[in-house]
Every structure is written in C-alpha cells, then in structure tokens.
C-alpha positions as CSV (number, residue, x, y, z in Angstrom):
1,M,-18.9,-35.8,-13.7
2,K,-21.1,-32.7,-13.0
3,A,-20.4,-32.9,-9.3
4,R,-16.6,-33.1,-9.9
5,A,-16.8,-30.0,-12.2
6,Q,-18.7,-28.1,-9.6
7,E,-16.2,-29.1,-6.9
8,K,-13.3,-28.1,-9.1
9,L,-15.0,-24.6,-9.7
10,A,-15.6,-24.2,-6.0
11,N,-12.0,-24.9,-5.3
12,K,-10.9,-22.4,-7.9
13,I,-13.3,-19.8,-6.5
14,A,-12.1,-20.4,-2.9
15,A,-8.4,-20.1,-4.0
16,T,-9.1,-16.9,-5.8
17,R,-10.9,-15.4,-2.8
18,R,-8.0,-16.4,-0.6
19,I,-5.5,-14.7,-2.9
20,A,-7.6,-11.6,-3.2
21,E,-7.9,-11.4,0.6
22,E,-4.1,-11.7,1.0
23,K,-3.6,-8.9,-1.6
24,R,-6.1,-6.7,0.2
25,A,-4.4,-7.3,3.5
26,N,-1.0,-6.4,2.0
27,A,-2.4,-3.3,0.4
28,E,-3.9,-2.3,3.7
29,A,-0.7,-2.9,5.6
30,E,1.3,-0.8,3.0
31,L,-1.3,2.0,3.3
32,N,-1.1,2.0,7.1
33,E,2.8,2.0,6.9
34,K,2.6,5.1,4.6
35,A,0.2,6.9,6.8
36,S,2.4,6.2,9.8
37,R,5.5,7.6,8.0
38,T,3.6,10.6,6.9
39,S,2.4,11.2,10.4
40,E,6.0,10.9,11.7
41,R,7.1,13.5,9.1
42,A,4.4,15.8,10.0
43,D,5.3,15.5,13.7
44,Y,8.9,16.3,12.9
45,I,8.0,19.3,10.8
46,R,5.7,20.6,13.5
47,R,8.3,19.9,16.2
48,T,11.3,21.5,14.4
49,G,9.6,24.1,12.2
50,H,11.5,23.0,9.0
51,L,11.6,20.3,6.5
52,P,14.0,17.3,6.9
53,S,16.8,17.2,4.3
54,S,15.5,13.9,2.9
55,F,12.1,15.4,2.4
56,S,12.4,16.0,-1.4
57,F,8.7,16.4,-2.2
58,F,8.8,20.2,-2.4
59,K,11.9,20.4,-4.6
60,L,11.2,21.8,-7.9
61,P,12.2,19.9,-11.0
62,S,15.0,21.2,-13.1
63,F,13.9,23.1,-16.2
64,C,17.4,23.8,-17.5
65,W,18.4,22.2,-20.9
C-alpha cells in the first residue's frame, strides 16, 4: 500500500515537472519571438529613419473628455 502511494506520488511529480517544462519552453519561445519582432522593428527604424505607421507605442493617449 505504501509502495503504491509512493509510486502514485512519483507519477504526479513527474507529470507536474513535464507540464512545467512545457510551459517554460512555450514562454521562452514567445520571448524569443517578441525579441525577434523588436529587433526587426529597430532595424526598420534605423534603416528608414522613421517609425512605421503600425508602431503605436509612442502615440499619446487621448485626454479629451
């Protein structure tokens, strides 16, 4: 009975570790993708000397009521 409980716990821990590793890999892939896009935008800005029209980061929010 104790051995079965230990095996069950070991299986749960292994599954949890697998899930955590998958989530880490997905997060790292997303981070790399964002870094790549940012690098491409920076290259575009350096090459052309102006911001792309889709680059709305520097637009100020509207304060009109």
